[in-house]
C-alpha positions in Angstrom: 0.0 0.0 0.0 1.5 3.4 -1.0 2.5 5.6 1.9 -0.1 8.3 1.1 -2.9 5.7 1.1 -1.6 4.4 4.5 -1.8 8.0 5.9 -5.3 8.4 4.5 -6.3 5.0 5.9 -5.0 5.9 9.4 -6.8 9.2 9.1 -10.1 7.5 8.3 -9.6 5.1 11.1 -9.2 8.0 13.5 -12.4 9.6 12.1 -14.2 6.3 12.8 -13.1 6.3 16.4 -14.2 9.9 16.8 -17.6 9.2 15.3 -18.0 6.1 17.5 -17.2 8.0 20.6 -19.3 11.1 19.7 -21.6 12.0 22.5 -25.1 10.7 22.0 -28.1 11.8 23.9 -31.3 10.6 25.5 -34.5 11.8 23.8 -37.1 14.0 25.5 -40.8 12.9 25.7 -41.6 15.5 23.0 -39.0 13.9 20.7 -40.3 10.4 21.4 -43.8 11.6 20.4 -42.3 13.1 17.2 -40.5 9.8 16.4 -43.7 7.9 16.9 -45.6 10.1 14.5 -42.9 9.7 11.9 -42.9 5.9 12.3 -46.7 5.9 11.9 -46.3 7.9 8.7 -43.7 5.4 7.5 -45.9 2.5 8.3 -48.8 3.9 6.2 -46.6 5.3 3.4 -47.8 8.8 3.8 -46.8 11.2 1.0 -45.6 8.8 -1.6 -42.3 7.0 -2.2 -40.0 10.1 -2.2 -41.5 11.5 1.0 -41.3 8.0 2.7 -37.6 7.6 1.8 -36.8 11.1 3.1 -38.7 10.3 6.3 -36.9 7.0 6.7 -33.6 8.8 6.2 -34.4 11.3 8.9 -35.5 8.6 11.3 -32.2 6.7 10.7 -30.2 9.8 11.4 -32.3 10.4 14.6 -31.6 6.8 15.7 -27.9 7.2 15.2 -27.8 10.3 17.3 -29.6 8.7 20.3 -27.8 7.1 23.2 -28.5 3.5 24.3 -31.6 4.5 26.3 -33.1 6.3 23.4 -32.3 3.6 20.8 -33.8 1.0 23.1 -36.9 3.2 23.4 -37.3 3.6 19.7 -36.9 -0.1 19.0 -39.4 -0.9 21.7 -41.8 1.5 20.0 -41.4 -0.2 16.7 -41.7 -3.7 18.3 -44.8 -3.0 20.4 -46.8 -0.4 18.5 -46.4 -1.6 14.9 -47.2 -5.3 15.0 -50.2 -6.9 13.3 -53.6 -5.7 14.3 -55.1 -8.4 16.5 -58.7 -7.6 15.5 -57.8 -7.8 11.8 -56.0 -11.1 12.4 -58.9 -12.6 14.3 -61.4 -11.5 11.6 -59.3 -12.9 8.8 -58.7 -16.1 10.7 -62.4 -16.6 11.3 -63.1 -16.0 7.6 -60.4 -18.5 6.7 -61.8 -21.2 9.0 -65.2 -20.7 7.5 -63.8 -20.9 3.9 -61.8 -24.2 4.4 -62.8 -26.7 1.8 -64.6 -24.2 -0.4 -63.5 -22.4 -3.5 -62.9 -19.2 -1.4 -60.3 -21.0 0.8 -57.2 -19.7 -1.1 -58.4 -16.1 -1.2 -59.2 -16.3 2.5 -55.7 -17.7 3.1 -54.2 -14.8 1.2 -56.2 -12.3 3.3 -55.1 -14.0 6.5 -51.4 -13.7 5.4 -52.0 -10.0 4.7 -53.6 -9.4 8.1 -50.7 -11.1 9.8 -48.1 -9.0 8.0 -46.5 -6.8 10.5 -46.3 -3.0 10.0 -42.8 -3.3 11.4 -41.8 -4.9 8.1 -43.0 -1.9 6.2 -40.9 0.4 8.3 -37.8 -1.8 8.0 -38.3 -2.1 4.3 -38.3 1.7 4.0 -35.0 1.8 5.9 -33.6 -0.7 3.5 -34.4 1.7 0.6 -32.2 4.6 1.8 -28.5 4.9 1.0 -26.5 2.7 3.3 -29.8 1.3 4.5 -28.8 -2.3 4.6 -25.8 -1.6 6.7 -27.9 0.6 8.9 -30.3 -2.2 9.5 -27.5 -4.7 10.2 -26.0 -2.4 12.8 -29.5 -1.7 14.2 -29.9 -5.4 14.8 -26.6 -5.6 16.5 -28.0 -3.1 19.0 -31.3 -5.1 19.1 -29.4 -8.3 20.0 -27.9 -6.5 23.0 -31.2 -5.1 24.2 -33.2 -8.2 23.6 -30.9 -10.3 25.9 -32.8 -8.9 28.9 -36.0 -7.6 27.3 -38.2 -10.3 25.8 -40.6 -7.8 24.3 -37.9 -6.9 21.7 -37.6 -10.5 20.5 -40.5 -10.5 17.9 -38.7 -7.6 16.2 -35.4 -9.4 16.3 -37.0 -12.5 14.8 -38.5 -10.5 12.0 -35.2 -8.8 11.2 -33.4 -12.2 11.3 -36.0 -13.7 8.9 -35.7 -10.7 6.6 -31.9 -10.9 6.6 -32.1 -14.7 5.8 -33.8 -13.7 2.5 -31.7 -10.6 1.7 -28.4 -12.4 2.5 -29.2 -15.7 0.8 -25.9 -17.1 -0.5 -27.2 -16.8 -4.0 -27.1 -13.0 -3.6 -23.5 -13.0 -2.2 -20.3 -12.5 -4.2 -17.0 -14.2 -3.2 -14.1 -11.9 -3.6 -10.4 -12.3 -3.0 -8.9 -9.5 -0.9 -5.4 -8.4 -1.8 -2.9 -5.7 -0.9 -4.3 -3.8 -3.9 -7.8 -3.8 -2.6 -9.4 -0.5 -1.6 -7.8 1.1 1.5 -11.3 1.3 3.2 -11.7 -2.5 2.8 -8.2 -3.2 4.2 -9.1 -1.0 7.2 -12.2 -3.0 7.9 -10.2 -6.2 7.6 -7.9 -4.9 10.4 -10.8 -3.8 12.5 -13.0 -6.9 12.1 -10.3 -9.6 12.5 -11.5 -11.5 15.6 -9.3 -14.6 15.8 -5.6 -13.3 15.5 -5.4 -9.5 15.8 -3.7 -7.8 12.9 -1.1 -5.7 14.7 0.5 -3.6 11.9 0.3 -2.8 8.2 3.3 -5.2 7.9 1.4 -7.9 9.5 -1.6 -7.3 7.2 0.7 -7.3 4.1 2.2 -10.6 5.2 -1.3 -12.1 5.4 -2.0 -11.0 1.9 1.3 -12.1 0.3 1.7 -14.5 -2.6 1.7 -17.6 -0.4 -1.5 -16.5 1.3 -5.1 -15.9 0.3 -7.9 -14.0 1.9 -11.5 -14.4 0.7 -14.7 -12.8 1.8 -18.4 -12.8 1.0 -19.9 -9.4 0.0 -23.5 -8.2 -0.6 -24.1 -5.7 -3.5 -25.7 -3.2 -1.0 -22.6 -3.4 1.3 -19.7 -3.4 -1.3 -16.9 -2.6 1.1 -18.2 -4.5 4.1 -17.1 -8.1 4.3 -19.8 -10.3 5.8 -17.5 -13.1 6.7 -13.8 -13.7 5.6 -11.3 -16.4 5.8 -7.5 -16.2 5.8 -5.5 -19.1 4.2 -1.9 -20.0 4.2 -0.4 -22.3 1.5 2.0 -24.6 3.1 3.9 -27.9 2.8 2.0 -30.3 5.3 -0.1 -29.4 8.3 0.7 -26.3 10.3 0.9 -26.7 14.0 1.9 -23.3 15.4 0.1 -20.0 14.7 3.1 -17.7 15.6 5.2 -19.5 12.9 2.4 -19.1 10.5 2.1 -15.4 11.1 5.8 -14.6 11.4 6.4 -11.5 9.2 10.1 -12.4 9.0 9.5 -16.0 7.8 10.7 -16.6 4.2 8.0 -16.5 1.5 6.5 -19.9 0.8 6.9 -21.6 -2.6 3.3 -22.0 -3.8 4.5 -24.4 -6.5 5.5 -26.8 -3.7 2.5 -26.2 -1.4 0.3 -29.2 -1.0 -1.8 -27.9 1.9 -4.2 -25.0 2.4 -4.5 -24.0 6.1 -7.6 -22.0 7.1 -6.2 -20.2 10.1 -8.8 -17.5 10.7 -12.5 -17.3 9.9 -14.3 -14.1 11.1 -18.0 -13.3 10.9 -17.7 -9.5 10.8 -21.3 -8.3 11.1 -22.8 -9.0 14.6 -26.2 -8.0 13.3 -26.2 -11.0 11.0 -26.0 -13.5 13.8 -28.2 -16.5 13.0 -27.8 -16.0 9.2 -25.6 -18.8 8.2 -23.3 -18.7 5.2 -19.9 -19.8 6.6 -20.3 -23.3 5.3 -20.8 -22.0 1.8 -17.8 -19.7 2.1 -15.4 -22.7 2.8 -16.8 -24.8 0.0 -16.4 -21.9 -2.5 -12.9 -21.1 -1.3 -11.8 -24.7 -1.6 -13.2 -24.8 -5.2 -11.3 -21.5 -5.9 -8.1 -22.8 -4.5 -8.4 -26.1 -6.4 -8.8 -24.1 -9.6 -5.7 -21.9 -9.0 -3.5 -24.6 -7.3 -4.5 -28.1 -8.6 -1.6 -29.7 -6.7 -3.2 -28.9 -3.3 -4.2 -32.2 -1.7 -5.0 -31.2 1.9 -7.5 -28.6 3.2 -7.3 -28.1 6.9 -7.7 -25.5 9.7 -5.5 -24.4 12.5 -8.2 -23.5 15.0 -8.5 -22.3 18.6 -10.4 -24.1 21.3 -12.1 -21.0 22.7 -14.0 -22.8 25.5 -11.5 -25.3 26.8 -10.4 -23.6 30.0 -13.9 -22.2 30.7 -15.2 -25.8 30.5 -12.3 -27.1 32.6 -13.1 -24.5 35.3 -16.6 -25.9 35.5 -15.4 -29.5 35.6 -12.1 -29.3 37.7 -12.4 -33.0 38.6 -11.6 -33.9 35.0 -8.1 -32.4 35.2 -7.3 -34.4 38.3 -8.8 -37.6 37.0 -6.8 -37.5 33.8 -3.4 -37.8 35.4 -1.7 -41.2 35.4 0.8 -42.4 38.1 3.6 -41.9 35.6 2.4 -38.3 34.9 2.3 -37.6 38.7 5.9 -38.6 38.8 6.8 -36.2 36.0 5.0 -33.4 37.8 6.7 -34.2 41.1 10.1 -34.1 39.3 9.1 -30.6 38.0 8.1 -29.4 41.5 4.3 -30.3 41.7 3.6 -33.0 44.2 0.2 -34.6 45.0 0.0 -32.3 48.0 0.6 -29.1 46.1 -1.3 -30.3 43.1 -4.8 -28.9 43.9 -3.4 -25.4 44.5 -1.3 -25.6 41.3 -4.3 -26.9 39.2 -6.5 -24.1 40.6 -3.8 -21.6 39.5 -3.6 -23.3 36.2 -7.4 -23.0 35.6 -7.3 -19.4 36.7 -4.4 -18.6 34.3 -2.1 -17.7 37.2 0.3 -20.7 37.0 3.7 -19.8 35.5 4.6 -22.9 33.6 5.1 -22.2 29.9 8.8 -21.1 30.4 9.5 -24.1 32.7 10.5 -26.8 30.2 10.2 -29.7 32.7 6.7 -28.5 33.9 5.5 -27.9 30.4 6.7 -31.4 29.3 4.9 -33.0 32.3 1.7 -31.1 31.5 1.7 -31.9 27.8 0.1 -35.4 27.9 -2.6 -34.7 30.5 -3.6 -31.3 29.0 -3.8 -32.7 25.5 -5.9 -35.6 26.7 -8.2 -33.2 28.5 -8.5 -31.2 25.2 -9.4 -34.3 23.3 -12.0 -35.3 25.9 -13.4 -31.7 25.7 -13.7 -31.9 21.9 -15.1 -35.4 21.6 -17.2 -35.8 24.9 -18.3 -32.3 26.1 -21.7 -31.8 24.6 -24.6 -29.4 24.4 -27.4 -31.8 23.6 -25.8 -34.1 21.0 -23.5 -31.4 19.6 -20.0 -30.4 20.7 -19.9 -27.7 23.4 -17.1 -25.9 21.6 -18.5 -23.3 19.1 -15.6 -23.6 16.6 -15.9 -27.4 16.7 -19.7 -27.2 16.0 -19.0 -25.0 12.9 -16.3 -27.2 11.3 -17.8 -30.6 12.3 -21.2 -29.4 11.0 -19.5 -28.7 7.7 -18.2 -32.2 7.5 -14.6 -31.8 8.8 -12.7 -34.3 10.9 -10.8 -33.6 14.2 -7.4 -34.5 12.8 -4.7 -33.4 15.3 -4.1 -31.5 18.5 -1.1 -29.1 18.7 0.8 -28.4 21.9 1.8 -24.8 22.7 0.5 -23.8 19.2 -0.5 -20.3 20.3 1.8 -18.5 22.6 -0.3 -15.3 22.7 -1.9 -14.1 25.9 -5.3 -14.9 24.3 -4.3 -18.4 23.3 -3.0 -19.2 26.8 -6.1 -17.8 28.5 -8.6 -19.8 26.4 -6.8 -23.2 25.8 -3.3 -23.2 27.4 -2.1 -22.5 23.9 -3.5 -25.8 22.5 -4.9 -25.6 18.9 -6.6 -28.2 16.7 -6.4 -29.1 13.0 -9.9 -29.8 11.5 -9.3 -31.7 8.2 -11.7 -31.3 5.3 -11.5 -34.6 3.4 -13.5 -33.7 0.3 -14.5 -37.4 -0.4 -16.0 -37.7 3.1 -17.7 -34.3 3.6 -21.2 -35.3 2.7 -21.2 -38.6 4.7 -19.8 -36.7 7.7 -22.4 -34.0 7.5 -25.2 -36.6 7.3 -23.9 -38.6 10.3 -23.4 -35.5 12.3 -26.9 -34.2 11.6 -28.5 -37.5 12.1 -27.0 -38.7 15.4 -24.2 -36.2 16.3 -21.4 -38.5 15.2 -18.1 -36.8 15.2 -15.4 -37.9 12.7 -12.1 -38.1 14.6 -8.6 -39.3 13.7 -7.4 -42.4 15.5 -4.8 -40.4 17.5 -7.3 -37.9 18.9 -9.9 -40.7 19.5 -7.4 -42.5 21.6 -6.6 -39.4 23.5 -10.2 -38.6 24.1 -10.9 -42.0 25.6 -7.8 -41.9 27.9 
């Protein structure tokens, strides 16, 4: 990226921060009354299409200037005051029941559908029509998700928006694009800002992730052209990668893509909180694999290097599992490293709390390797929510047909990696010949495809 573009990009990022921290305000009762009138006018389409769009634009601007209290009040107003008319629904339902079995049934069904159509949808549709309207609605739902967590009265509005988004963001309407160092500066800024798995710490770091031995792909919607909906970062390597710091090392030599036989998906980020519940991540990986196969026909292995974000959280809730996993031989190794059976409970409590200093103690790290890897395998294969894995990343990849291939010890030396999984990471392998069978078995009875080595660890 040329230096002048870097300067402009940094300037824009500062502007974004300023706008995000701009003081918002709580609305007065008089302003809430005015907002309600405008919402009513939007709901009935007063004044024609141009007037309606202008009114929707003013309402959007008003919403953005409100503080959390004001935004919550405005959303509650839409949720409670602009739903279907109960009397009209009851009348249409009675007419439908009377018409069942007659020639008038289908017309009565159409009338019932019309009666049940929420006026909320008319308002939301008008927001959709203004410039940047889709992005406005996505961000509005991000707010709504926060508020609805402790206010069930907002959930009907959230469900309507989610259903609407499922149609608007159907994968058939999305475009897969490769992001490169030559992509628009505004897009690169967003990549830095949205990256949620391994923070991008500098422009040099970003450039390294977009170099010739790397690929970055994202899904875009035509109404949000510089806003990635979800993106994946890929490293082209020789064999499986087992350490994220090595993979992200800006000083490492450039890989030879001609010799690469493996594609490592090392970061997948859903960048729009407001699209929670709208699933297109599985389509992204399938499209990316097809794209990579086209450009690099010699690639044979498609795998992830993934975190285990819930491992330590689960271990804290099940502390007995850590103690139970230790064999007599492992207790001897721990004792030789300074952790006896007597001091073990206090040490394990510190280990679960992230307070134990062990990563720089080679003897202690070596003694912990087998029991912690075994605990991680048990967590991935046995810890469940219903008949699905407890780990969110595991649910995503296993639901897409991947196999738990390998656990990697001290694979993430970052503070985040240590705090969530003692630095342990996992490779999920996408065997293209087994994907469909794995998906069917997983959906039917929750069966998890696991390599023999991880399966043995999980049963240990």
